TORLUMBA-569244 format. One record per atom (N, C-alpha, C): residue number from 1; residue in three letters; chain; atom name; x, y, z. Coordinates in pm, 1 decimal. Layout:
REM residues N
NUM	Ala	A	CA	X	Y	Z
...
END
This chain:
REM residues 96
1	Met	A	N	9543.6	3870.3	12601.6
1	Met	A	CA	9544.0	3763.3	12503.6
1	Met	A	C	9631.0	3646.2	12551.3
2	Thr	A	N	9732.1	3676.1	12630.2
2	Thr	A	CA	9820.2	3570.7	12679.3
2	Thr	A	C	9745.0	3471.8	12767.3
3	Ala	A	N	9649.0	3521.2	12844.9
3	Ala	A	CA	9571.7	3433.3	12934.1
3	Ala	A	C	9488.4	3333.1	12855.3
4	Leu	A	N	9447.8	3368.9	12733.6
4	Leu	A	CA	9369.5	3277.2	12649.9
4	Leu	A	C	9446.9	3148.3	12623.6
5	Tyr	A	N	9577.8	3157.4	12615.1
5	Tyr	A	CA	9661.2	3040.3	12590.1
5	Tyr	A	C	9727.5	2987.8	12717.6
6	Gly	A	N	9759.0	3077.5	12809.4
6	Gly	A	CA	9828.2	3037.3	12931.2
6	Gly	A	C	9742.5	2955.3	13025.5
7	Val	A	N	9615.8	2991.8	13038.5
7	Val	A	CA	9527.7	2918.7	13130.4
7	Val	A	C	9506.5	2774.3	13085.2
8	Pro	A	N	9468.9	2748.1	12958.0
8	Pro	A	CA	9456.3	2608.2	12917.0
8	Pro	A	C	9587.1	2530.7	12925.6
9	Leu	A	N	9698.3	2597.8	12898.5
9	Leu	A	CA	9827.4	2530.5	12907.7
9	Leu	A	C	9858.1	2491.4	13052.3
10	Leu	A	N	9833.6	2581.3	13145.9
10	Leu	A	CA	9859.1	2551.9	13286.2
10	Leu	A	C	9766.4	2441.3	13337.1
11	Ile	A	N	9638.2	2451.4	13306.1
11	Ile	A	CA	9542.4	2348.8	13348.4
11	Ile	A	C	9577.5	2214.4	13284.5
12	Gly	A	N	9609.6	2215.4	13157.1
12	Gly	A	CA	9648.0	2092.1	13088.7
12	Gly	A	C	9772.4	2030.1	13147.8
13	Phe	A	N	9870.0	2113.5	13183.0
13	Phe	A	CA	9992.9	2062.0	13243.9
13	Phe	A	C	9964.2	1999.3	13380.1
14	Leu	A	N	9882.8	2066.4	13461.4
14	Leu	A	CA	9849.3	2012.1	13593.2
14	Leu	A	C	9772.2	1880.8	13581.0
15	Phe	A	N	9677.4	1875.9	13487.5
15	Phe	A	CA	9603.5	1751.0	13465.6
15	Phe	A	C	9694.7	1640.8	13412.4
16	Met	A	N	9793.2	1677.5	13331.1
16	Met	A	CA	9886.1	1577.5	13279.3
16	Met	A	C	9969.1	1516.7	13392.6
17	Val	A	N	10014.6	1599.7	13485.5
17	Val	A	CA	10088.7	1549.0	13601.2
17	Val	A	C	9999.4	1456.5	13683.3
18	Gly	A	N	9873.9	1495.3	13702.0
18	Gly	A	CA	9779.4	1409.8	13772.9
18	Gly	A	C	9753.1	1279.1	13700.1
19	Trp	A	N	9742.2	1285.9	13567.6
19	Trp	A	CA	9718.9	1167.2	13484.8
19	Trp	A	C	9835.3	1069.5	13499.3
20	Ile	A	N	9957.0	1121.3	13489.8
20	Ile	A	CA	10075.4	1036.1	13502.1
20	Ile	A	C	10083.7	976.0	13641.8
21	Ser	A	N	10056.0	1056.3	13743.2
21	Ser	A	CA	10059.7	1006.0	13880.7
21	Ser	A	C	9955.4	897.4	13903.5
22	Ala	A	N	9834.0	919.4	13855.3
22	Ala	A	CA	9728.1	820.4	13873.2
22	Ala	A	C	9759.8	691.8	13797.6
23	Thr	A	N	9819.9	703.2	13680.6
23	Thr	A	CA	9858.8	584.9	13604.6
23	Thr	A	C	9966.0	506.7	13679.5
24	Ala	A	N	10061.6	577.1	13736.9
24	Ala	A	CA	10167.8	510.1	13812.3
24	Ala	A	C	10111.5	440.3	13935.7
25	Val	A	N	10020.5	504.9	14005.9
25	Val	A	CA	9960.2	443.2	14124.5
25	Val	A	C	9879.5	320.5	14084.4
26	Ala	A	N	9802.2	331.2	13978.4
26	Ala	A	CA	9719.5	218.5	13933.6
26	Ala	A	C	9805.0	100.0	13891.2
27	Ala	A	N	9922.6	126.8	13837.0
27	Ala	A	CA	10008.8	18.6	13789.7
27	Ala	A	C	10089.3	-46.6	13901.5
28	Thr	A	N	10111.5	24.4	14011.4
28	Thr	A	CA	10200.4	-29.2	14114.3
28	Thr	A	C	10131.6	-70.5	14243.6
29	Val	A	N	10014.8	-16.8	14272.5
29	Val	A	CA	9946.9	-47.6	14398.4
29	Val	A	C	9836.1	-149.3	14371.5
30	Ala	A	N	9842.3	-260.2	14442.1
30	Ala	A	CA	9742.6	-365.9	14423.2
30	Ala	A	C	9604.1	-317.0	14466.1
31	Gly	A	N	9504.8	-345.2	14383.0
31	Gly	A	CA	9367.5	-307.7	14412.6
31	Gly	A	C	9329.5	-167.0	14371.2
32	Trp	A	N	9421.3	-92.8	14313.4
32	Trp	A	CA	9392.5	44.5	14272.1
32	Trp	A	C	9381.1	57.5	14120.0
33	Glu	A	N	9349.0	-49.8	14052.4
33	Glu	A	CA	9338.4	-46.1	13905.9
33	Glu	A	C	9230.7	51.5	13858.8
34	Asn	A	N	9127.9	74.3	13942.7
34	Asn	A	CA	9019.6	164.1	13902.7
34	Asn	A	C	9060.8	310.9	13903.6
35	Val	A	N	9181.1	341.2	13952.2
35	Val	A	CA	9230.3	478.9	13953.5
35	Val	A	C	9289.6	517.2	13817.3
36	Asp	A	N	9318.3	421.0	13734.2
36	Asp	A	CA	9381.1	445.9	13604.4
36	Asp	A	C	9293.2	538.1	13519.3
37	Pro	A	N	9343.6	657.4	13483.1
37	Pro	A	CA	9261.9	751.5	13406.3
37	Pro	A	C	9228.6	701.7	13265.8
38	Glu	A	N	9311.9	614.2	13211.7
38	Glu	A	CA	9281.5	560.5	13078.3
38	Glu	A	C	9154.5	475.4	13082.5
39	His	A	N	9132.0	406.7	13193.5
39	His	A	CA	9008.7	328.9	13207.6
39	His	A	C	8891.4	416.1	13250.0
40	Arg	A	N	8916.6	518.3	13330.4
40	Arg	A	CA	8809.8	605.4	13379.6
40	Arg	A	C	8761.6	703.1	13274.2
41	Phe	A	N	8854.3	765.7	13202.8
41	Phe	A	CA	8819.0	870.4	13107.6
41	Phe	A	C	8840.4	829.8	12962.4
42	Gly	A	N	8926.4	732.3	12940.0
42	Gly	A	CA	8949.1	678.7	12805.3
42	Gly	A	C	9007.8	778.7	12708.1
43	Arg	A	N	8978.0	753.1	12582.6
43	Arg	A	CA	9030.9	837.5	12474.9
43	Arg	A	C	8979.8	980.0	12484.1
44	Thr	A	N	8855.3	996.9	12525.5
44	Thr	A	CA	8799.2	1131.6	12534.2
44	Thr	A	C	8877.7	1217.2	12632.5
45	Gly	A	N	8909.4	1162.5	12748.3
45	Gly	A	CA	8988.8	1236.5	12845.5
45	Gly	A	C	9126.8	1269.8	12792.9
46	Arg	A	N	9186.5	1174.7	12724.1
46	Arg	A	CA	9319.1	1197.1	12664.9
46	Arg	A	C	9311.9	1305.5	12558.3
47	Phe	A	N	9204.7	1305.7	12479.2
47	Phe	A	CA	9190.3	1407.2	12374.5
47	Phe	A	C	9171.1	1547.2	12433.7
48	Val	A	N	9093.3	1557.7	12540.7
48	Val	A	CA	9073.5	1687.7	12605.1
48	Val	A	C	9206.2	1739.0	12661.0
49	Leu	A	N	9278.3	1652.6	12725.6
49	Leu	A	CA	9407.5	1689.8	12782.3
49	Leu	A	C	9505.3	1732.5	12672.8
50	Ala	A	N	9516.3	1653.6	12568.9
50	Ala	A	CA	9607.0	1687.0	12458.1
50	Ala	A	C	9563.4	1815.0	12388.0
51	Gly	A	N	9433.9	1833.1	12372.6
51	Gly	A	CA	9383.4	1953.7	12307.4
51	Gly	A	C	9416.1	2079.6	12385.2
52	Met	A	N	9401.5	2073.7	12516.8
52	Met	A	CA	9432.9	2190.9	12598.9
52	Met	A	C	9581.5	2226.3	12592.3
53	Ile	A	N	9665.8	2125.3	12601.9
53	Ile	A	CA	9809.4	2150.9	12597.2
53	Ile	A	C	9851.6	2199.2	12458.4
54	Gly	A	N	9801.0	2136.2	12354.7
54	Gly	A	CA	9835.1	2177.0	12218.4
54	Gly	A	C	9789.9	2317.6	12185.8
55	Phe	A	N	9667.2	2352.5	12229.5
55	Phe	A	CA	9615.6	2487.4	12205.4
55	Phe	A	C	9702.4	2591.1	12276.2
56	Gly	A	N	9734.7	2563.8	12402.0
56	Gly	A	CA	9814.6	2659.1	12478.0
56	Gly	A	C	9955.4	2675.6	12423.8
57	Met	A	N	10018.0	2564.2	12389.3
57	Met	A	CA	10156.3	2571.5	12339.8
57	Met	A	C	10165.1	2643.2	12206.2
58	Ala	A	N	10078.5	2605.7	12112.8
58	Ala	A	CA	10084.0	2667.2	11979.9
58	Ala	A	C	10041.9	2814.0	11985.8
59	Gly	A	N	9939.3	2843.2	12063.7
59	Gly	A	CA	9894.2	2981.5	12074.3
59	Gly	A	C	9998.0	3071.9	12137.5
60	Met	A	N	10059.6	3025.3	12246.1
60	Met	A	CA	10162.9	3106.0	12312.3
60	Met	A	C	10283.1	3126.7	12219.8
61	Ser	A	N	10321.7	3022.2	12149.6
61	Ser	A	CA	10437.5	3032.4	12060.3
61	Ser	A	C	10413.9	3135.5	11951.8
62	Thr	A	N	10298.6	3129.6	11888.2
62	Thr	A	CA	10272.0	3223.7	11778.9
62	Thr	A	C	10243.9	3364.1	11830.9
63	Leu	A	N	10186.7	3375.1	11950.5
63	Leu	A	CA	10161.9	3507.2	12008.3
63	Leu	A	C	10293.3	3579.9	12034.3
64	Tyr	A	N	10390.0	3507.7	12092.1
64	Tyr	A	CA	10519.1	3569.6	12120.1
64	Tyr	A	C	10605.1	3584.9	11994.7
65	Ala	A	N	10569.1	3517.4	11887.7
65	Ala	A	CA	10641.5	3535.6	11762.0
65	Ala	A	C	10595.2	3660.8	11688.5
66	Gly	A	N	10488.0	3722.4	11737.5
66	Gly	A	CA	10442.0	3846.3	11676.9
66	Gly	A	C	10336.6	3829.0	11569.7
67	Trp	A	N	10276.4	3713.2	11562.0
67	Trp	A	CA	10171.6	3691.7	11462.4
67	Trp	A	C	10048.0	3772.0	11498.5
68	Pro	A	N	9964.1	3803.8	11400.2
68	Pro	A	CA	9838.1	3871.2	11431.4
68	Pro	A	C	9750.1	3783.2	11522.1
69	Glu	A	N	9667.0	3848.1	11604.8
69	Glu	A	CA	9589.0	3775.6	11704.1
69	Glu	A	C	9495.9	3671.3	11642.6
70	Ala	A	N	9433.7	3703.8	11530.8
70	Ala	A	CA	9343.2	3607.1	11467.4
70	Ala	A	C	9419.4	3483.6	11421.5
71	Leu	A	N	9539.6	3504.5	11374.4
71	Leu	A	CA	9620.8	3392.3	11328.2
71	Leu	A	C	9672.4	3307.6	11444.6
72	Thr	A	N	9691.5	3368.8	11561.5
72	Thr	A	CA	9733.6	3290.2	11677.3
72	Thr	A	C	9623.0	3196.3	11722.9
73	Val	A	N	9497.7	3239.0	11710.1
73	Val	A	CA	9386.1	3151.1	11745.5
73	Val	A	C	9380.3	3032.5	11649.6
74	Val	A	N	9399.3	3059.2	11521.5
74	Val	A	CA	9400.8	2951.0	11422.5
74	Val	A	C	9516.7	2855.5	11451.4
75	Ala	A	N	9632.1	2910.5	11484.0
75	Ala	A	CA	9747.6	2826.2	11516.8
75	Ala	A	C	9721.0	2744.3	11642.0
76	Gly	A	N	9652.2	2801.7	11740.1
76	Gly	A	CA	9617.0	2727.9	11860.6
76	Gly	A	C	9525.7	2610.5	11829.6
77	Ile	A	N	9429.5	2631.9	11742.5
77	Ile	A	CA	9338.3	2524.0	11702.7
77	Ile	A	C	9413.7	2416.0	11626.5
78	Val	A	N	9502.2	2456.9	11537.0
78	Val	A	CA	9582.6	2359.5	11462.4
78	Val	A	C	9673.9	2282.2	11557.3
79	Gly	A	N	9732.5	2350.7	11653.6
79	Gly	A	CA	9816.2	2283.0	11752.7
79	Gly	A	C	9736.7	2184.1	11836.1
80	Ser	A	N	9614.6	2220.9	11869.5
80	Ser	A	CA	9527.0	2132.2	11946.2
80	Ser	A	C	9495.7	2005.9	11867.4
81	Val	A	N	9456.1	2022.7	11743.2
81	Val	A	CA	9425.1	1907.6	11657.9
81	Val	A	C	9549.9	1823.4	11633.8
82	Gly	A	N	9663.0	1889.6	11615.9
82	Gly	A	CA	9787.6	1816.1	11593.7
82	Gly	A	C	9826.7	1730.4	11713.4
83	Leu	A	N	9814.3	1784.2	11834.0
83	Leu	A	CA	9851.5	1706.1	11952.2
83	Leu	A	C	9750.0	1595.2	11980.0
84	Ile	A	N	9625.2	1617.4	11945.4
84	Ile	A	CA	9526.3	1509.1	11955.5
84	Ile	A	C	9564.5	1397.0	11859.2
85	Gly	A	N	9607.7	1434.1	11738.6
85	Gly	A	CA	9653.8	1332.7	11643.5
85	Gly	A	C	9773.1	1254.8	11695.4
86	Val	A	N	9865.1	1323.1	11759.7
86	Val	A	CA	9981.2	1255.0	11817.5
86	Val	A	C	9937.2	1161.0	11929.2
87	Ser	A	N	9836.7	1201.7	12008.0
87	Ser	A	CA	9789.2	1114.3	12115.5
87	Ser	A	C	9719.8	990.4	12059.7
88	Ile	A	N	9659.4	1002.0	11943.3
88	Ile	A	CA	9600.8	883.6	11879.1
88	Ile	A	C	9711.9	792.3	11829.6
89	Trp	A	N	9812.1	850.9	11766.5
89	Trp	A	CA	9920.3	774.0	11706.5
89	Trp	A	C	10008.1	707.1	11811.5
90	Leu	A	N	10042.6	778.8	11918.4
90	Leu	A	CA	10134.5	726.3	12019.7
90	Leu	A	C	10065.5	676.6	12145.1
91	Gly	A	N	9935.3	696.4	12155.6
91	Gly	A	CA	9862.6	653.4	12274.4
91	Gly	A	C	9844.1	503.4	12280.3
92	Pro	A	N	9786.4	457.6	12391.9
92	Pro	A	CA	9764.0	313.2	12406.5
92	Pro	A	C	9662.5	260.4	12306.4
93	Glu	A	N	9669.7	132.1	12281.8
93	Glu	A	CA	9576.7	69.4	12189.5
93	Glu	A	C	9433.9	80.4	12240.0
94	Ser	A	N	9340.8	97.2	12148.9
94	Ser	A	CA	9199.8	106.1	12184.8
94	Ser	A	C	9148.4	-32.4	12220.6
95	Glu	A	N	9062.7	-39.1	12322.9
95	Glu	A	CA	9007.6	-167.9	12364.5
95	Glu	A	C	8893.4	-210.5	12274.5
96	Gly	A	N	8836.6	-116.6	12199.4
96	Gly	A	CA	8719.7	-146.3	12119.0
96	Gly	A	C	8747.5	-207.9	11992.1
END
């Protein structure tokens, strides 16, 4: 059951490091603006990333707290939706 939450958390963390790195390169290297993940993947990419991290964090936390397995899945989904909401609230302004 731990892998259900650990794998998305690990993948989400690795993608987040890549996202931050690509954003930094796009902002500092001339001519590399097309590398910016916010322009390439937009809100959808940010939502997928936030959802994976939120699901993994909330699921792992409740799993190790001793909650029943069905409730950990619900908590993972709530954590995913919650972190997506935070990415909307604190994320960059929409171009549309």
